[in-house]
C-alpha positions as CSV (number, residue, x, y, z in Angstrom):
1,M,74.0,87.8,78.8
2,I,76.9,89.9,80.0
3,R,80.5,89.2,79.1
4,K,83.5,91.1,80.5
5,R,86.1,91.7,77.9
6,A,89.4,90.2,79.3
7,E,91.6,92.2,76.9
8,T,89.9,95.6,77.7
9,P,89.7,96.8,81.3
10,G,86.2,98.1,82.0
11,G,84.9,96.7,78.7
12,Y,81.7,94.6,78.5
13,D,79.5,93.0,75.8
14,F,75.7,92.7,76.4
15,D,73.7,90.3,74.3
16,W,69.9,90.4,74.3
17,L,69.0,86.8,74.3
18,S,65.1,87.1,74.8
19,G,64.6,89.7,72.1
20,P,63.1,89.2,68.6
21,H,66.5,89.5,66.9
22,D,70.2,88.7,67.7
23,Y,71.1,92.0,69.2
24,G,73.4,93.5,71.7
25,F,75.9,96.3,72.4
26,G,79.2,96.9,74.0
27,I,80.5,99.5,76.4
28,T,83.9,100.4,77.7
29,R,84.3,102.6,80.8
30,A,86.8,105.4,80.2
31,D,88.3,104.9,83.6
32,G,88.8,101.1,83.0
33,C,87.0,100.2,86.3
34,A,84.7,97.4,86.6
35,M,80.9,98.2,86.5
36,T,78.6,97.4,89.4
37,L,75.4,95.4,88.9
38,P,73.2,98.6,89.3
39,E,75.3,100.3,86.7
40,M,74.9,97.4,84.3
41,E,71.2,97.3,84.9
42,K,70.9,101.1,84.1
43,T,73.0,100.7,81.0
44,I,70.7,97.8,79.8
45,R,67.5,99.8,80.6
46,N,68.8,102.7,78.7
47,F,69.6,100.4,75.7
48,L,66.1,98.9,75.7
49,S,64.4,102.2,76.0
50,E,65.9,103.0,72.5
51,I,64.3,99.9,71.0
52,D,61.2,100.4,68.8
53,P,58.7,97.8,70.1
54,A,57.1,97.5,66.7
55,T,60.3,96.5,64.9
56,G,62.6,95.2,67.8
57,Y,65.4,97.4,66.3
58,L,66.8,100.7,67.4
59,K,64.6,103.7,66.9
60,E,65.5,105.9,64.1
């Protein structure tokens, strides 16, 4: 789930709803511009690439 932060221009919260744990992350663009869907997809893929499949948590 992606939520745009109304109080922070260019800010978003990403929640991983299908993962093994309640997990997610937030990002704020320095320029305050809205993200495009391809930018969001790349950001999500980068986050998921850092997840350890054995634990479902960020790799150490």
